[in-house]
C-alpha positions as a LaTeX table, in Angstrom:
\begin{tabular}{lrrr}
\hline
Residue & $x$ (\AA) & $y$ (\AA) & $z$ (\AA) \\
\hline
Met1 & 87.71 & $-7.69$ & 207.78 \\
Ala2 & 91.04 & $-9.24$ & 207.50 \\
Val3 & 92.54 & $-11.54$ & 204.94 \\
Asn4 & 94.18 & $-14.13$ & 205.60 \\
Val5 & 97.94 & $-14.51$ & 203.23 \\
Thr6 & 100.11 & $-16.54$ & 203.26 \\
Asp7 & 103.69 & $-17.23$ & 201.40 \\
Ala8 & 101.93 & $-18.24$ & 198.23 \\
Asn9 & 99.78 & $-15.07$ & 198.08 \\
Phe10 & 101.55 & $-12.45$ & 199.79 \\
Glu11 & 103.02 & $-10.69$ & 197.11 \\
Gln12 & 99.80 & $-9.99$ & 195.49 \\
Glu13 & 97.92 & $-9.60$ & 198.34 \\
Val14 & 99.86 & $-7.14$ & 200.12 \\
Leu15 & 103.27 & $-5.73$ & 198.27 \\
Lys16 & 100.71 & $-5.07$ & 194.54 \\
Ser17 & 98.11 & $-3.21$ & 196.79 \\
Asp18 & 97.22 & $-0.15$ & 195.98 \\
Ile19 & 96.04 & 1.42 & 199.00 \\
Pro20 & 98.68 & 0.39 & 202.31 \\
Val21 & 98.35 & $-2.55$ & 203.81 \\
Leu22 & 98.47 & $-3.71$ & 207.54 \\
Val23 & 99.67 & $-6.80$ & 208.03 \\
Asp24 & 98.94 & $-9.01$ & 211.43 \\
Phe25 & 101.99 & $-11.28$ & 212.22 \\
Trp26 & 100.10 & $-13.91$ & 214.25 \\
Ala27 & 100.36 & $-17.26$ & 215.16 \\
Glu28 & 97.08 & $-19.24$ & 217.46 \\
Trp29 & 99.13 & $-20.50$ & 220.21 \\
Cys30 & 99.98 & $-16.57$ & 220.87 \\
Met31 & 98.03 & $-14.94$ & 223.95 \\
Pro32 & 99.28 & $-11.25$ & 222.59 \\
Cys33 & 97.83 & $-11.96$ & 219.01 \\
Lys34 & 94.63 & $-12.58$ & 220.30 \\
Met35 & 94.50 & $-9.80$ & 222.45 \\
Val36 & 95.79 & $-7.37$ & 219.52 \\
Ala37 & 93.07 & $-8.78$ & 216.92 \\
Pro38 & 89.48 & $-7.11$ & 217.96 \\
Ala39 & 91.91 & $-3.63$ & 218.38 \\
Val40 & 93.23 & $-4.46$ & 214.78 \\
Asn41 & 89.61 & $-5.60$ & 213.29 \\
Glu42 & 88.70 & $-1.94$ & 214.13 \\
Val43 & 91.21 & $-0.62$ & 211.77 \\
Ser44 & 90.64 & $-2.81$ & 209.92 \\
Ser45 & 86.78 & $-2.04$ & 209.73 \\
Glu46 & 86.97 & 1.81 & 210.27 \\
Asn47 & 89.29 & 2.24 & 207.93 \\
Gln48 & 88.26 & 0.12 & 204.56 \\
Gly49 & 88.58 & 1.48 & 201.15 \\
Lys50 & 91.52 & 3.30 & 202.73 \\
Leu51 & 93.34 & 0.13 & 204.28 \\
Lys52 & 94.21 & $-3.22$ & 203.54 \\
Val53 & 94.24 & $-5.55$ & 206.98 \\
Cys54 & 96.04 & $-8.96$ & 206.20 \\
Lys55 & 96.66 & $-11.69$ & 208.61 \\
Leu56 & 99.37 & $-14.43$ & 207.85 \\
Asn57 & 99.92 & $-16.65$ & 210.43 \\
Val58 & 103.97 & $-17.09$ & 211.43 \\
Asp59 & 103.58 & $-21.10$ & 211.53 \\
Glu60 & 101.96 & $-21.08$ & 208.06 \\
Gly61 & 103.97 & $-18.30$ & 206.56 \\
Gln62 & 107.62 & $-18.95$ & 208.29 \\
Arg63 & 109.14 & $-17.97$ & 204.30 \\
Thr64 & 107.90 & $-14.10$ & 204.34 \\
Ala65 & 107.95 & $-13.40$ & 208.26 \\
Ser66 & 112.18 & $-14.50$ & 208.65 \\
Gly67 & 111.94 & $-12.58$ & 205.17 \\
Tyr68 & 110.97 & $-9.41$ & 207.07 \\
Gly69 & 112.89 & $-10.16$ & 210.22 \\
Ile70 & 109.56 & $-11.34$ & 212.22 \\
Met71 & 110.94 & $-12.60$ & 215.36 \\
Ser72 & 108.49 & $-11.45$ & 218.17 \\
Ile73 & 104.62 & $-11.88$ & 217.54 \\
Pro74 & 102.00 & $-9.99$ & 217.53 \\
Thr75 & 104.03 & $-8.01$ & 214.94 \\
Leu76 & 101.77 & $-5.13$ & 213.21 \\
Ala77 & 103.49 & $-4.47$ & 209.88 \\
Leu78 & 102.64 & $-1.19$ & 206.91 \\
Phe79 & 103.16 & $-2.10$ & 203.56 \\
Lys80 & 103.07 & 1.32 & 201.29 \\
Glu81 & 103.56 & 0.90 & 197.44 \\
Gly82 & 105.07 & $-2.82$ & 197.80 \\
Lys83 & 107.93 & $-1.38$ & 200.51 \\
Leu84 & 107.36 & $-2.24$ & 204.76 \\
Val85 & 107.05 & 2.25 & 205.76 \\
Asp86 & 106.57 & 0.98 & 209.52 \\
Lys87 & 107.10 & $-1.89$ & 211.71 \\
Val88 & 106.00 & $-2.51$ & 215.66 \\
Val89 & 105.77 & $-5.71$ & 218.80 \\
Gly90 & 103.22 & $-6.53$ & 220.87 \\
Ala91 & 99.67 & $-6.01$ & 221.60 \\
Leu92 & 99.15 & $-2.39$ & 221.31 \\
Pro93 & 96.36 & $-0.50$ & 222.39 \\
Lys94 & 93.78 & 0.58 & 218.83 \\
Ser95 & 95.10 & 4.48 & 219.44 \\
Glu96 & 98.43 & 3.55 & 218.81 \\
Ile97 & 97.79 & 1.26 & 215.63 \\
Met98 & 95.75 & 3.90 & 214.28 \\
Asn99 & 98.96 & 6.73 & 215.17 \\
Met100 & 101.50 & 4.18 & 212.94 \\
Val101 & 98.67 & 4.09 & 210.12 \\
Ser102 & 97.64 & 7.39 & 210.06 \\
Pro103 & 100.16 & 9.52 & 208.21 \\
His104 & 99.98 & 6.84 & 205.43 \\
Leu105 & 96.77 & 6.83 & 204.57 \\
\hline
\end{tabular}
């Protein structure tokens, strides 16, 4: 299950994680965000222990979102060892999310 992150706990939950972290930048009013959520949840449950999945509501975490140049949502950003290693925009199918994540696991 995805962990909800905020500006306050982003560093602890994402940047200091021992395993790669997929961050779903989303908002309550964003329909494509709701469309991609089931695929993100499947990726999360199928990769437990190898991948951490976090969700950041851009309305509540504006400082973090703008700090990483998030202009459109949904944006899926992959962090490894505290660094942003990949980023995709849009409601992608699970297979494409796995294509982005797999090389980093």
